[in-house]
Phi, psi and omega in degrees: 000312181292327177299319179296320180292324177295317178298319179298319178296319178297320178297319179296316179296321178296319178297319177296321179296317179294321177297320177297319178299315180299316182291312184294317182293340182264325189246343179257095186290343181271351181281153176295337179286350183294349178283003178241059177282168173290139176265112184262138179284180185300319185287341180257333186254349187080159180154201186234138178245118182243140176239122180246147172258129179265132179272100181252019184295334182259011181252137177301139186301330180286345181259000185297313182299316179296318181295320180292322176297319178295321178299315178301317182296317183286326176294319178297318177297322181296310183290329175295322181298328181268011171081018176287129184280125175050056176291152175241118180236122182217156182260135173249103188279139179259340180089191183225131175248110185066238177256008183250127178282130175281176189298127176252131184240153175239123180257125181236123176244127184238090179299138177087346179260100183259355176270107184300319181299319178295317181298316180295324179296324179299321181276315186294339181286345182294124186279151173254113180265131184212141177249131181228147181256145181291134177294142178300322184286348184251014181293327178294319178297319179295325178295319177299318180296318180296317182293319184284325190232000182050048179065022174275107188251128172052041176084358180273130180281119180227133181057034172081009181233152176238163182238170176244156181296329179297320179293319182298320184295337181281344184248163177295140179306141184301323183295336181279347182276347189237156178240145182296153179242358186070006174268105186231182179298342178299331184263007181279129177271314177196159173234146179213153181275131175224174180231136179299127184294339182264310185265343184077006181290135176291135178228159180249118180265137181244141174234123182268158175285184186302313180296317179293324179298315180295318181292320180296319178297319180294316182296313182292327179294320184276352186229036176299130182091349180264169179267127174251098186280143177252117181253139174235116185056041178077008183243123181290123181247349177203138183235064181288148175265133180285116180269329182198170177295135177248108187259355183267004176072027182240138178225170183218133178253123176228126184209036180068034181288150162277167180299319181294320179296318179295319179297318179296320179295318178299315179299313182295322180290319181291327185253011179172045173284112186289130178283337178218149178288151180231154180229130181290124180262316184205157176227151177214132181247131175254116182293154181297323181293320178295319178297320179295321178296319179295319179295314180299319178296320179294317179295318179298317179296318180295316180295319180294318179298316180297318182295312182296317179297319181297316179299316179299313182297317183290317182291318187274322185250002173055238184300310177302324179295317179297318178291328176294323176297318177298321177294320177295324176297319175300317179301315183295314182291326177294316180298316180296322178294322178297318178303322182283321190276330185296311348270158177257132176280115184277130174235173178300320178294323178295319177298322176298320177296322178296313180297320179296323180291336173298319177299323177295321179295320178294320181302318179296318179295321180295320176302316180296314183295323179292323176293324177298318180299320179295322179292320178296322179297333178278356179098006179289142178289171187302313183297314180292324180296321180295313182295316182289325179297318177293319181297318182285330182278342187302317185294321177293318179296316181300311183293319180295315180289327179297319178295324178292320179295319178299317178300316180297319180295318179297315179298318185292314187276338183259348181278146177255003183245142182293331181297311181291319178300316179297317177299312183296319181297311182291322178296317180296315178298320180299319179296317179297314180293323180296326176297319179295313184291325181287315185277323185262305186290308181300318180298317180296317180297316181293316179294332181290335182252354184285158175237166180280343186267187180235048181294161182298320182297314181293323178298319179294315184294328182269355178283167176224161182075206183244015177254150179288146178285138179259126181236000000 
């Protein structure tokens, strides 16, 4: 008996400690715990919602999914690099009809960024790296270009010469002279800054991944003597001639860069070489004041739900109800600490999932209390009724919560929207924590105050409703 009471006391102290952590980490900015604030989603914190269309028309249909995943990863790396807090980047797949890919979209949410122009700049600055080979039929045109501009294309200084726009207009556009090779930034493993050992000129060295290495070797083998142009955002920045097959997956960009320009290119390629081009379709801004109103409404709804449930439990279930309220308080502080430590990005839908999981926690306690009432009606003493009530209720609680967990998993893994994913994640975590608080915490509290006898006071405290307990 005393061991149980000591464990109950430890649980209460642990709950107070977790509650102190939640409060201090949120409101005391000078505390070391302040590095664990709540992560608020776009709808609660304000920010920008961007929808991009990805151009996958030149990608083989079997590679579309991989390319879109790569696109998501590099965009996420890009916005993280610029210090955006908790960005959400996800793919909305359109699928494939026959041999034609339907519209593929990229959804980008940037909490805290309410300037649309800034948000678009963060994404738009990401470069598209592409390698293209010179068409056989356009080699004469390329020779004219070389003679006129010494490979100075579109104002970019290459091989020590620059061009003028008047000269460019007389020739075929550079982009029309080349054909894609499917060797893009998606296959880039890393880029690094180096310096030419003879001239001291800064150059950018590229190393491709396994797939890119094989493709690069094939391209160079089949195009010895031809020009393999390197395009950045549709602009040719280097026009090297393939001298021999390159089998080690390494390439080099040289274009009259300054050291700072080369460093910037290396940074952009490492943190965001786009595997496919994207086009901005729509923007939506959520103001900070609107986000604060949504957050205040969610907190108010959660507090009101907890209060109403607590009043019901105490009036109807008396002592077990009061202890269940204490258990629910434990549940709430544990959930809030989990939100901070994982961390979970809180959205309005997530708060709704949290409030709903409170109902699941209450449901488990009510099942237990009803089983206890049945045991007391059979003449079992208070201590035995509590133990037997928990044992009999466990299977119903297990099966009910298991079905809820399965639902949460299905929603999380099959949904393509962050709103549904956030709801499913918080609801699923809530169900797991509610099982712990109902089966372990509530049980420990009840056993700590129970007695072996059937006194009138204990019978009254363990009864429920407005009828006297029959023993």
